[in-house]
Each structure stands twice: as C-alpha cells, then as structure tokens.
C-alpha positions as CSV (number, residue, x, y, z in Angstrom):
1,X,0.0,0.0,0.0
2,X,1.6,3.3,-1.1
3,X,0.9,6.7,0.2
4,X,-0.1,7.9,-3.2
5,X,-3.8,9.1,-3.6
6,X,-6.0,7.1,-5.8
7,X,-8.8,8.2,-8.1
8,X,-11.9,8.7,-6.0
9,X,-10.0,9.3,-2.8
10,X,-11.2,12.5,-1.0
11,X,-8.8,15.5,-1.4
12,X,-6.7,16.1,1.7
13,X,-7.7,19.1,3.9
14,X,-5.6,22.1,2.8
15,X,-3.2,23.5,5.3
16,X,-4.0,27.1,6.3
17,X,-2.1,29.4,4.0
18,X,-1.4,33.0,3.7
19,X,-4.9,33.7,2.5
20,X,-6.4,32.4,5.8
21,X,-7.9,35.2,7.8
22,X,-6.2,35.5,11.2
23,X,-8.2,36.1,14.3
24,X,-7.3,38.1,17.3
25,X,-3.8,37.6,18.8
26,X,-3.4,35.2,21.7
27,X,-5.0,36.3,24.9
28,X,-1.7,37.2,26.5
29,X,-1.0,39.9,23.8
30,X,-1.6,43.5,24.9
31,X,-4.7,45.1,23.5
32,X,-4.4,48.5,21.8
33,X,-7.3,50.7,20.8
34,X,-6.5,53.6,18.4
35,X,-9.0,56.4,18.0
36,X,-9.1,57.5,14.4
37,X,-9.9,61.2,14.1
38,X,-13.6,61.4,13.0
39,X,-13.5,57.7,12.3
40,X,-13.6,54.2,13.9
41,X,-11.8,52.7,16.8
42,X,-9.0,50.3,15.6
43,X,-8.6,47.3,18.0
44,X,-5.5,45.2,17.9
45,X,-4.0,42.5,20.1
46,X,-5.5,39.7,22.3
47,X,-9.0,41.0,22.4
48,X,-12.3,39.1,22.6
49,X,-15.3,40.7,20.9
50,X,-18.7,39.9,22.4
51,X,-22.2,40.8,21.4
52,X,-24.9,42.2,23.8
53,X,-25.6,38.7,25.1
54,X,-21.9,37.9,25.8
55,X,-21.7,35.6,22.8
56,X,-18.4,35.8,20.9
57,X,-18.3,37.6,17.6
58,X,-15.7,36.2,15.1
59,X,-14.0,39.3,13.6
60,X,-12.3,37.3,10.9
61,X,-9.1,39.3,11.2
62,X,-6.5,40.4,13.7
63,X,-7.3,44.1,13.6
64,X,-10.9,45.4,13.6
65,X,-12.4,48.8,13.0
66,X,-15.3,49.4,15.3
67,X,-18.0,52.0,14.3
68,X,-18.3,55.2,16.4
69,X,-20.7,57.1,14.2
70,X,-23.7,54.7,14.3
71,X,-24.3,54.8,10.5
72,X,-22.5,51.5,9.6
73,X,-24.6,48.8,7.9
74,X,-22.3,46.1,9.4
75,X,-22.2,47.2,13.0
76,X,-20.3,46.8,15.2
77,X,-17.7,47.1,12.4
78,X,-17.0,50.2,10.4
79,X,-18.0,50.3,6.8
80,X,-16.8,53.8,6.0
81,X,-20.2,55.4,6.5
82,X,-18.8,58.0,8.8
83,X,-17.5,59.8,5.8
84,X,-20.9,60.1,4.1
85,X,-22.5,61.0,7.4
86,X,-19.8,63.6,8.0
87,X,-19.3,62.2,11.5
88,X,-17.3,64.5,13.7
89,X,-16.0,63.4,17.1
90,X,-16.5,66.0,19.8
C-alpha cells in the first residue's frame, strides 16, 4: 500500500495558507485601541469581541475597526459610513 492518492479518494484538507484570515492575537498579547480622528476605533492584540448577550463575535481578522458614528450597515464594524454621514468626534 503506497501513500499515493488514488482516483476517487477525498482530497486532503488544505493547510492554512497566507490567504487564511487570522483572528485576534493570543489572549496574552496586549490590546491597543487607536482612535481614528472622526472615524472608527481600531482594536489590535489579544481582544475578545462579544455581542450584547456575551456571545463571541468572530471578527475574521487580527485588527478590527469598530464603528463610532452609528451609521455603519455592518455594526459593530466600520464600513466607512462616517465619511458620508460627516461624522465629527467631539
């Protein structure tokens, strides 16, 4: 029996590659929150993002931009609507 695949064998699971979306950094990593002028909050590091019922939200990436203006159609994430809404931080 050789290790060669045969016709009809299922394809092996692909290894995560550079196109895989990383999640937040490990829990021990420091969290940084950067306030963008008149824009979102950028969150980096070992954060955990939870909804209003304390259920985890998978951000799909290591750095997330959280909406501050309230106009985003993908809340809690920023979609750039602050520009159209002319959001200004006070």
